[in-house]
C-alpha positions, 0 to 999 in steps of 0.5 A: 801809624804803629805798623809804620814805626819799627826800631829793630833793623837788620845789619846794613839796613837804612834807618830814617827818622821822622820829626814833627812840629805842631805847627808849620815851621817859620820860614828861614834860610838860616843853615842848621848843623844836624848832628847825629850821635850813636851810643851803645848800651854801655853808653860809648859813643860809636858813631858821630856825623854832621850834616848842614842844611838850610832850615826851609830845606828840612822841613815838608809841611811840618814834617822833617825826614832824616836818614840816620848816618853811621849805622853800627854793623854790629848787632845790639842795642843803640840810641841815637841823639839828634841835635840841631846847632848843638842842641838836643832835640831828641833821641831814640833807641834801636836795635841792630840784629844780625 
């Protein structure tokens, strides 16, 4: 629901995102490198990290919940870009408040 969606967080607060597929994902034990790149409002890279998981372990039915690492502590507007094996799958702007 809309009440569950927020994009403003206090400094130090954990941020998660949920990805959804229209159908259940195909089964695969292939490794997936998930990359998180966070940019500030001047489009400067402020955080970059990755994690490796198997495709099957990432999904519950057709949902994938991920904690976003490397969240900046400084107040401001940011954008996280998420990639699977180097391919951009999406991005989301968010705000950090003091």
